[in-house]
MMTF fields as JSON, N, C-alpha, C and O atoms, coordinates in Angstrom:
{
  "mmtfVersion": "1.0.0",
  "mmtfProducer": "UNKNOWN",
  "numBonds": 387,
  "numAtoms": 388,
  "numGroups": 97,
  "numChains": 1,
  "numModels": 1,
  "chainsPerModel": [1],
  "groupsPerChain": [97],
  "chainIdList": ["A"],
  "bondAtomList": [4, 2, 8, 6, 12, 10, 16, 14, 20, 18, 24, 22, 28, 26, 32, 30, 36, 34, 40, 38, 44, 42, 48, 46, 52, 50, 56, 54, 60, 58, 64, 62, 68, 66, 72, 70, 76, 74, 80, 78, 84, 82, 88, 86, 92, 90, 96, 94, 100, 98, 104, 102, 108, 106, 112, 110, 116, 114, 120, 118, 124, 122, 128, 126, 132, 130, 136, 134, 140, 138, 144, 142, 148, 146, 152, 150, 156, 154, 160, 158, 164, 162, 168, 166, 172, 170, 176, 174, 180, 178, 184, 182, 188, 186, 192, 190, 196, 194, 200, 198, 204, 202, 208, 206, 212, 210, 216, 214, 220, 218, 224, 222, 228, 226, 232, 230, 236, 234, 240, 238, 244, 242, 248, 246, 252, 250, 256, 254, 260, 258, 264, 262, 268, 266, 272, 270, 276, 274, 280, 278, 284, 282, 288, 286, 292, 290, 296, 294, 300, 298, 304, 302, 308, 306, 312, 310, 316, 314, 320, 318, 324, 322, 328, 326, 332, 330, 336, 334, 340, 338, 344, 342, 348, 346, 352, 350, 356, 354, 360, 358, 364, 362, 368, 366, 372, 370, 376, 374, 380, 378, 384, 382],
  "bondOrderList": [1, 1, 1, 1, 1, 1, 1, 1, 1, 1, 1, 1, 1, 1, 1, 1, 1, 1, 1, 1, 1, 1, 1, 1, 1, 1, 1, 1, 1, 1, 1, 1, 1, 1, 1, 1, 1, 1, 1, 1, 1, 1, 1, 1, 1, 1, 1, 1, 1, 1, 1, 1, 1, 1, 1, 1, 1, 1, 1, 1, 1, 1, 1, 1, 1, 1, 1, 1, 1, 1, 1, 1, 1, 1, 1, 1, 1, 1, 1, 1, 1, 1, 1, 1, 1, 1, 1, 1, 1, 1, 1, 1, 1, 1, 1, 1],
  "groupList": [{"groupName": "MET", "atomNameList": ["N", "CA", "C", "O"], "elementList": ["N", "C", "C", "O"], "formalChargeList": [0, 0, 0, 0], "bondAtomList": [1, 0, 2, 1, 3, 2], "bondOrderList": [1, 1, 2], "singleLetterCode": "M", "chemCompType": "L-PEPTIDE LINKING"}, {"groupName": "LYS", "atomNameList": ["N", "CA", "C", "O"], "elementList": ["N", "C", "C", "O"], "formalChargeList": [0, 0, 0, 0], "bondAtomList": [1, 0, 2, 1, 3, 2], "bondOrderList": [1, 1, 2], "singleLetterCode": "K", "chemCompType": "L-PEPTIDE LINKING"}, {"groupName": "LEU", "atomNameList": ["N", "CA", "C", "O"], "elementList": ["N", "C", "C", "O"], "formalChargeList": [0, 0, 0, 0], "bondAtomList": [1, 0, 2, 1, 3, 2], "bondOrderList": [1, 1, 2], "singleLetterCode": "L", "chemCompType": "L-PEPTIDE LINKING"}, {"groupName": "GLN", "atomNameList": ["N", "CA", "C", "O"], "elementList": ["N", "C", "C", "O"], "formalChargeList": [0, 0, 0, 0], "bondAtomList": [1, 0, 2, 1, 3, 2], "bondOrderList": [1, 1, 2], "singleLetterCode": "Q", "chemCompType": "L-PEPTIDE LINKING"}, {"groupName": "HIS", "atomNameList": ["N", "CA", "C", "O"], "elementList": ["N", "C", "C", "O"], "formalChargeList": [0, 0, 0, 0], "bondAtomList": [1, 0, 2, 1, 3, 2], "bondOrderList": [1, 1, 2], "singleLetterCode": "H", "chemCompType": "L-PEPTIDE LINKING"}, {"groupName": "PRO", "atomNameList": ["N", "CA", "C", "O"], "elementList": ["N", "C", "C", "O"], "formalChargeList": [0, 0, 0, 0], "bondAtomList": [1, 0, 2, 1, 3, 2], "bondOrderList": [1, 1, 2], "singleLetterCode": "P", "chemCompType": "L-PEPTIDE LINKING"}, {"groupName": "GLY", "atomNameList": ["N", "CA", "C", "O"], "elementList": ["N", "C", "C", "O"], "formalChargeList": [0, 0, 0, 0], "bondAtomList": [1, 0, 2, 1, 3, 2], "bondOrderList": [1, 1, 2], "singleLetterCode": "G", "chemCompType": "PEPTIDE LINKING"}, {"groupName": "ALA", "atomNameList": ["N", "CA", "C", "O"], "elementList": ["N", "C", "C", "O"], "formalChargeList": [0, 0, 0, 0], "bondAtomList": [1, 0, 2, 1, 3, 2], "bondOrderList": [1, 1, 2], "singleLetterCode": "A", "chemCompType": "L-PEPTIDE LINKING"}, {"groupName": "ARG", "atomNameList": ["N", "CA", "C", "O"], "elementList": ["N", "C", "C", "O"], "formalChargeList": [0, 0, 0, 0], "bondAtomList": [1, 0, 2, 1, 3, 2], "bondOrderList": [1, 1, 2], "singleLetterCode": "R", "chemCompType": "L-PEPTIDE LINKING"}, {"groupName": "PHE", "atomNameList": ["N", "CA", "C", "O"], "elementList": ["N", "C", "C", "O"], "formalChargeList": [0, 0, 0, 0], "bondAtomList": [1, 0, 2, 1, 3, 2], "bondOrderList": [1, 1, 2], "singleLetterCode": "F", "chemCompType": "L-PEPTIDE LINKING"}, {"groupName": "GLU", "atomNameList": ["N", "CA", "C", "O"], "elementList": ["N", "C", "C", "O"], "formalChargeList": [0, 0, 0, 0], "bondAtomList": [1, 0, 2, 1, 3, 2], "bondOrderList": [1, 1, 2], "singleLetterCode": "E", "chemCompType": "L-PEPTIDE LINKING"}, {"groupName": "TYR", "atomNameList": ["N", "CA", "C", "O"], "elementList": ["N", "C", "C", "O"], "formalChargeList": [0, 0, 0, 0], "bondAtomList": [1, 0, 2, 1, 3, 2], "bondOrderList": [1, 1, 2], "singleLetterCode": "Y", "chemCompType": "L-PEPTIDE LINKING"}, {"groupName": "VAL", "atomNameList": ["N", "CA", "C", "O"], "elementList": ["N", "C", "C", "O"], "formalChargeList": [0, 0, 0, 0], "bondAtomList": [1, 0, 2, 1, 3, 2], "bondOrderList": [1, 1, 2], "singleLetterCode": "V", "chemCompType": "L-PEPTIDE LINKING"}, {"groupName": "THR", "atomNameList": ["N", "CA", "C", "O"], "elementList": ["N", "C", "C", "O"], "formalChargeList": [0, 0, 0, 0], "bondAtomList": [1, 0, 2, 1, 3, 2], "bondOrderList": [1, 1, 2], "singleLetterCode": "T", "chemCompType": "L-PEPTIDE LINKING"}, {"groupName": "SER", "atomNameList": ["N", "CA", "C", "O"], "elementList": ["N", "C", "C", "O"], "formalChargeList": [0, 0, 0, 0], "bondAtomList": [1, 0, 2, 1, 3, 2], "bondOrderList": [1, 1, 2], "singleLetterCode": "S", "chemCompType": "L-PEPTIDE LINKING"}, {"groupName": "ILE", "atomNameList": ["N", "CA", "C", "O"], "elementList": ["N", "C", "C", "O"], "formalChargeList": [0, 0, 0, 0], "bondAtomList": [1, 0, 2, 1, 3, 2], "bondOrderList": [1, 1, 2], "singleLetterCode": "I", "chemCompType": "L-PEPTIDE LINKING"}, {"groupName": "ASN", "atomNameList": ["N", "CA", "C", "O"], "elementList": ["N", "C", "C", "O"], "formalChargeList": [0, 0, 0, 0], "bondAtomList": [1, 0, 2, 1, 3, 2], "bondOrderList": [1, 1, 2], "singleLetterCode": "N", "chemCompType": "L-PEPTIDE LINKING"}, {"groupName": "CYS", "atomNameList": ["N", "CA", "C", "O"], "elementList": ["N", "C", "C", "O"], "formalChargeList": [0, 0, 0, 0], "bondAtomList": [1, 0, 2, 1, 3, 2], "bondOrderList": [1, 1, 2], "singleLetterCode": "C", "chemCompType": "L-PEPTIDE LINKING"}, {"groupName": "ASP", "atomNameList": ["N", "CA", "C", "O"], "elementList": ["N", "C", "C", "O"], "formalChargeList": [0, 0, 0, 0], "bondAtomList": [1, 0, 2, 1, 3, 2], "bondOrderList": [1, 1, 2], "singleLetterCode": "D", "chemCompType": "L-PEPTIDE LINKING"}],
  "groupTypeList": [0, 1, 2, 3, 4, 2, 5, 2, 6, 7, 8, 9, 10, 11, 10, 6, 2, 12, 11, 12, 1, 13, 6, 5, 2, 13, 7, 14, 14, 10, 7, 6, 6, 3, 8, 15, 15, 5, 8, 4, 7, 12, 2, 8, 14, 2, 10, 12, 5, 12, 13, 10, 6, 1, 6, 8, 2, 10, 6, 7, 12, 12, 8, 1, 7, 9, 16, 12, 9, 9, 10, 13, 17, 18, 8, 2, 12, 6, 10, 7, 6, 3, 7, 10, 2, 10, 3, 7, 8, 3, 8, 9, 2, 1, 7, 15, 10],
  "groupIdList": [1, 2, 3, 4, 5, 6, 7, 8, 9, 10, 11, 12, 13, 14, 15, 16, 17, 18, 19, 20, 21, 22, 23, 24, 25, 26, 27, 28, 29, 30, 31, 32, 33, 34, 35, 36, 37, 38, 39, 40, 41, 42, 43, 44, 45, 46, 47, 48, 49, 50, 51, 52, 53, 54, 55, 56, 57, 58, 59, 60, 61, 62, 63, 64, 65, 66, 67, 68, 69, 70, 71, 72, 73, 74, 75, 76, 77, 78, 79, 80, 81, 82, 83, 84, 85, 86, 87, 88, 89, 90, 91, 92, 93, 94, 95, 96, 97],
  "secStructList": [7, 7, 4, 4, 4, 1, 7, 6, 6, 7, 3, 3, 3, 3, 6, 6, 3, 3, 3, 3, 7, 7, 5, 6, 6, 5, 7, 5, 5, 6, 6, 1, 7, 5, 7, 7, 7, 7, 1, 1, 7, 7, 7, 3, 3, 7, 7, 7, 7, 7, 5, 7, 1, 1, 1, 7, 5, 7, 6, 6, 2, 2, 2, 2, 2, 2, 2, 2, 2, 2, 2, 2, 2, 2, 2, 2, 1, 7, 1, 6, 6, 2, 2, 2, 2, 2, 2, 2, 2, 2, 2, 2, 2, 2, 6, 6, 7],
  "xCoordList": [0.865, -0.205, 0.886, 2.013, 0.575, 1.2, 1.002, 0.037, 1.366, 1.058, -0.374, -1.45, 0.047, -2.01, -2.675, -3.804, -2.465, -4.076, -4.567, -5.762, -3.779, -4.103, -4.561, -3.983, -5.893, -6.416, -5.541, -4.637, -5.885, -4.657, -5.261, -6.334, -4.087, -4.217, -4.098, -4.203, -3.893, -4.003, -2.749, -1.771, -2.817, -1.355, -1.065, -1.791, 0.318, 0.916, 2.334, 2.968, 3.047, 4.099, 5.266, 5.119, 6.472, 7.14, 8.59, 8.945, 9.25, 11.056, 10.825, 11.774, 9.727, 10.478, 9.191, 8.485, 9.035, 8.51, 6.756, 6.248, 6.268, 4.88, 4.351, 4.533, 3.796, 3.552, 2.301, 1.47, 1.837, 0.722, 0.611, 1.155, -0.194, 0.069, -0.573, -1.65, 0.318, 0.071, -0.167, -0.659, 0.248, -0.212, 0.556, 1.282, 0.028, 0.242, 1.574, 1.467, 2.833, 3.884, 4.879, 6.102, 3.722, 4.376, 3.589, 2.622, 4.566, 4.1, 4.699, 5.543, 4.341, 4.815, 5.069, 4.573, 6.175, 6.87, 6.393, 6.471, 5.589, 5.056, 6.36, 6.426, 7.334, 8.481, 8.692, 9.327, 8.356, 8.824, 9.313, 10.074, 8.597, 9.523, 8.73, 7.749, 8.995, 8.146, 9.078, 10.173, 8.708, 9.325, 9.021, 8.115, 9.503, 8.595, 8.712, 9.631, 7.877, 7.284, 7.558, 6.681, 8.708, 8.743, 7.836, 7.292, 7.052, 5.628, 5.782, 4.841, 7.576, 7.621, 7.458, 7.474, 7.252, 7.641, 6.231, 5.235, 6.119, 5.317, 5.422, 6.367, 3.995, 3.686, 2.601, 1.791, 2.313, 1.937, 0.631, 0.928, -0.497, -1.651, -1.678, -1.57, -1.827, -2.278, -3.729, -4.165, -4.24, -5.846, -6.867, -6.542, -8.216, -9.238, -10.083, -10.255, -11.011, -11.061, -12.437, -13.379, -12.442, -12.629, -13.82, -14.338, -14.395, -15.819, -17.196, -17.201, -18.001, -19.041, -20.605, -21.013, -21.258, -23.274, -22.195, -21.375, -22.532, -22.428, -20.739, -20.373, -20.258, -18.593, -18.453, -17.689, -19.28, -19.125, -18.322, -18.48, -16.967, -16.184, -16.705, -17.704, -16.059, -16.603, -15.916, -14.722, -16.872, -16.273, -15.249, -14.781, -14.681, -13.5, -12.61, -11.437, -12.686, -11.627, -10.955, -9.768, -12.28, -12.138, -11.908, -11.771, -11.766, -11.228, -9.764, -8.942, -9.514, -7.666, -6.875, -5.856, -7.88, -6.963, -6.901, -5.856, -7.768, -7.766, -7.02, -6.451, -6.912, -6.056, -4.978, -4.25, -4.208, -2.594, -2.419, -1.369, -3.225, -3.188, -3.024, -1.851, -3.91, -3.823, -2.595, -1.719, -2.19, -0.753, 0.252, 1.399, -0.056, 1.536, 0.857, 1.603, -0.335, -0.435, -0.063, 0.645, -0.697, -0.179, 1.884, 2.374, 2.406, 3.567, 4.031, 4.848, 3.561, 3.731, 3.274, 3.966, 2.089, 1.472, 2.188, 2.044, 3.13, 3.364, 2.491, 1.337, 3.203, 2.411, 1.17, 0.124, 1.055, 0.273, -0.983, -2.113, -0.612, -1.862, -2.571, -3.234, -2.284, -2.388, -4.01, -4.823, -4.303, -5.841, -6.903, -8.099, -6.257, -7.316, -7.391, -8.367, -6.215, -6.146, -7.221, -8.102, -7.164, -7.645, -9.453, -10.261, -9.725, -10.86, -11.06, -12.003, -10.49, -10.814, -11.043, -11.872, -10.25, -10.218, -11.558, -11.962, -12.475, -13.639, -14.754, -15.751, -14.803, -15.351, -15.552, -16.66, -14.375, -14.365, -15.288, -16.161, -14.684, -15.443, -16.865, -17.642, -17.086, -18.686, -19.603, -20.736, -18.675, -19.143, -19.183, -19.698, -18.545, -18.565, -19.448, -19.704, -19.893, -20.616, -22.054, -22.689],
  "yCoordList": [-1.166, -0.057, 0.982, 0.694, 2.305, 3.254, 4.521, 4.345, 5.525, 6.768, 6.948, 6.64, 7.717, 8.097, 7.447, 7.675, 6.376, 5.411, 5.859, 5.655, 6.488, 6.062, 7.326, 8.291, 7.474, 9.082, 9.36, 8.666, 10.601, 11.338, 10.583, 10.008, 10.569, 9.598, 8.425, 7.629, 7.891, 6.485, 6.02, 6.76, 4.706, 4.192, 3.026, 2.293, 3.231, 2.331, 1.854, 2.615, 0.767, 0.212, 0.384, -0.282, 0.94, 1.501, 1.352, 1.833, 0.666, -0.005, -0.506, -0.327, -1.224, -1.772, -0.763, -1.261, 0.494, 1.571, 2.068, 2.001, 2.442, 2.622, 4.261, 5.145, 4.514, 5.996, 6.371, 5.464, 7.686, 8.177, 9.137, 10.194, 8.981, 9.913, 11.162, 11.248, 11.928, 13.775, 14.731, 15.848, 14.182, 15.172, 14.299, 13.305, 15.17, 14.095, 13.438, 12.244, 13.773, 13.175, 13.08, 12.973, 13.174, 13.677, 11.995, 11.285, 11.968, 11.109, 11.205, 12.073, 10.427, 11.302, 9.426, 8.363, 9.879, 8.086, 8.36, 9.326, 6.935, 6.965, 7.292, 8.078, 6.43, 6.765, 8.505, 8.986, 9.386, 10.622, 10.861, 10.133, 12.507, 12.816, 12.908, 12.166, 13.728, 13.4, 13.215, 13.774, 12.637, 12.217, 11.993, 11.241, 12.409, 12.352, 11.061, 10.407, 10.608, 9.167, 9.085, 9.5, 8.59, 8.406, 8.051, 7.342, 8.273, 8.194, 6.496, 5.773, 6.033, 4.376, 3.407, 2.177, 4.588, 3.515, 2.719, 3.302, 1.299, 0.453, 0.166, -0.211, 0.508, 0.215, -0.513, -0.593, -1.175, -1.598, -1.311, -1.125, -1.269, -0.649, -1.395, -2.62, -0.596, -0.842, -0.59, -0.54, -0.46, 0.375, -0.379, -1.102, -0.73, -1.479, -0.566, 0.475, -1.165, 0.01, 1.232, 0.662, 2.568, 3.231, 3.827, 4.665, 3.717, 4.043, 3.176, 1.977, 3.602, 2.636, 3.261, 4.319, 2.679, 3.157, 3.575, 2.868, 4.825, 5.476, 6.142, 7.009, 5.942, 5.683, 7.617, 8.513, 7.661, 8.043, 7.627, 6.523, 8.711, 8.36, 8.257, 8.913, 7.458, 7.498, 8.219, 8.213, 8.783, 10.262, 10.061, 11.088, 9.001, 8.371, 8.289, 8.259, 8.251, 8.491, 9.822, 10.047, 10.741, 12.009, 12.663, 13.843, 12.573, 12.677, 12.397, 13.309, 11.401, 10.938, 11.625, 12.194, 11.467, 12.376, 13.988, 14.6, 14.332, 15.795, 16.289, 17.373, 15.093, 15.539, 15.191, 15.903, 14.373, 14.478, 15.75, 16.29, 16.465, 17.588, 18.551, 18.873, 19.08, 19.953, 19.642, 20.406, 18.703, 18.402, 18.871, 19.011, 19.173, 19.617, 21.422, 22.336, 21.606, 23.136, 23.85, 24.833, 23.114, 23.315, 23.207, 23.759, 22.611, 22.696, 24.115, 24.815, 24.504, 25.362, 27.167, 28.185, 26.973, 28.544, 28.889, 28.223, 30.275, 30.731, 30.803, 30.381, 31.419, 31.827, 32.928, 32.29, 33.839, 34.718, 34.13, 34.617, 33.048, 32.224, 30.821, 29.912, 30.923, 29.977, 30.097, 29.187, 31.329, 30.917, 31.156, 30.865, 31.665, 31.403, 30.148, 29.862, 29.167, 27.992, 27.19, 26.584, 27.167, 26.514, 26.891, 25.964, 27.842, 28.303, 27.71, 26.919, 27.855, 27.164, 25.522, 24.854, 25.035, 23.42, 23.145, 21.993, 24.125, 23.744, 23.99, 23.338, 24.987, 25.103, 23.971, 23.564, 23.471, 22.457, 21.002, 20.398, 20.7, 19.655, 19.596, 18.67, 20.575, 20.981, 20.868, 20.397, 21.644, 21.039, 19.537, 19.207, 18.596, 17.267, 16.41, 15.237, 16.975, 16.451, 15.607, 15.082],
  "zCoordList": [0.025, -0.152, -0.206, 0.197, -0.735, -0.401, 0.283, 1.026, 0.386, 1.508, 1.037, 1.55, -0.429, -1.079, -0.894, -1.331, -0.232, -0.307, 1.083, 1.299, 2.149, 3.274, 3.478, 2.979, 4.405, 5.274, 6.104, 6.569, 6.316, 7.914, 8.585, 8.398, 9.943, 10.914, 10.53, 11.463, 9.385, 9.287, 10.165, 10.278, 10.814, 11.369, 10.202, 9.532, 10.309, 9.346, 9.539, 10.27, 9.077, 9.107, 8.451, 7.426, 8.421, 7.269, 7.942, 9.018, 7.161, 8.04, 9.164, 9.927, 9.744, 11.168, 11.95, 12.827, 11.561, 12.808, 12.365, 11.246, 13.341, 13.373, 13.002, 13.84, 11.891, 11.864, 12.034, 11.98, 12.268, 11.489, 10.832, 11.15, 9.652, 8.189, 9.052, 9.642, 8.922, 9.097, 7.968, 8.131, 6.687, 5.889, 4.35, 4.351, 3.086, 1.916, 2.102, 1.824, 2.478, 2.25, 3.589, 3.684, 4.663, 6.039, 6.975, 6.702, 8.033, 8.83, 10.234, 10.451, 11.131, 12.49, 12.938, 12.565, 13.976, 15.12, 16.132, 16.891, 16.117, 17.457, 18.455, 19.4, 17.916, 19.232, 18.979, 19.918, 18.078, 17.986, 16.762, 16.124, 16.259, 15.384, 13.986, 13.936, 12.784, 12.109, 10.38, 10.327, 9.408, 8.379, 7.026, 6.665, 6.526, 4.847, 4.645, 5.138, 3.968, 3.097, 1.845, 1.088, 1.29, -0.397, -0.69, 0.155, -2.028, -2.888, -3.409, -3.738, -3.364, -3.834, -2.733, -2.693, -1.611, -0.401, -0.365, -0.792, 0.174, 0.416, 1.973, 2.667, 2.291, 3.525, 3.779, 2.856, 4.969, 5.635, 6.644, 7.824, 6.361, 6.9, 8.284, 8.349, 9.376, 10.419, 11.054, 12.204, 9.845, 9.99, 9.805, 8.863, 10.231, 9.36, 9.094, 9.728, 7.516, 6.864, 7.644, 8.193, 7.632, 8.397, 7.697, 8.436, 6.643, 6.089, 6.426, 6.146, 6.843, 6.828, 6.24, 6.72, 5.397, 5.171, 3.799, 3.213, 3.613, 2.021, 2.327, 1.533, 2.877, 2.665, 3.579, 3.22, 4.529, 5.767, 6.63, 7.153, 7.043, 7.853, 9.441, 9.737, 10.452, 11.536, 12.751, 13.051, 13.319, 14.494, 15.23, 15.723, 15.504, 16.28, 15.012, 15.384, 13.937, 13.388, 12.702, 12.468, 12.425, 12.163, 13.446, 13.124, 14.927, 15.699, 15.838, 15.939, 15.841, 15.563, 15.105, 15.497, 13.467, 12.673, 13.166, 13.388, 13.242, 13.816, 14.536, 14.408, 15.859, 16.961, 16.676, 17.366, 15.94, 15.091, 14.547, 14.893, 13.706, 13.063, 14.26, 14.447, 15.103, 16.175, 16.683, 16.278, 17.501, 18.108, 17.18, 17.604, 15.802, 15.084, 14.934, 14.583, 15.203, 14.973, 16.465, 16.681, 17.275, 18.374, 18.901, 19.886, 18.192, 18.276, 17.55, 18.149, 16.379, 15.294, 15.867, 15.878, 16.21, 16.808, 18.241, 19.267, 18.074, 19.328, 20.452, 20.515, 21.394, 22.479, 21.923, 21.806, 21.69, 21.032, 20.113, 20.148, 19.321, 18.816, 19.817, 19.316, 21.072, 21.393, 21.934, 21.773, 22.571, 22.821, 21.26, 21.261, 20.163, 18.887, 18.266, 17.572, 18.491, 18.153, 18.99, 18.38, 20.624, 21.065, 20.465, 20.421, 20.192, 20.216, 18.802, 18.784, 17.713, 16.476, 16.781, 16.164, 17.737, 17.765, 18.369, 18.211, 19.154, 19.936, 19.366, 19.676, 18.414, 17.241, 16.309, 15.959, 15.915, 15.062, 15.596, 14.972, 17.083, 17.645, 18.068, 17.837, 18.645, 18.358, 17.472, 17.566, 15.994, 14.671, 14.182, 13.114, 15.131, 14.359, 15.404, 15.134, 16.55, 17.076, 16.741, 17.656]
}
């Protein structure tokens, strides 16, 4: 399986390590740190299919992917943007309830 076939937040194994997809070409290692995953890389998905019914994503999958995204944003936003980032997080979580 290729990285492009996995949704954001999906867990996979590559070169003996477990990663979570965080972007089109990037992943975070469960051991810490980010890495660019080459397009030609063959991965082993650790996920079960995430769709049900008419292609709707499960709420738990959306929250998991969002939390991975939010953790990255939280590290990148300076102190001045923390309050606004948290407000945006709360609006998003309320919208998907």
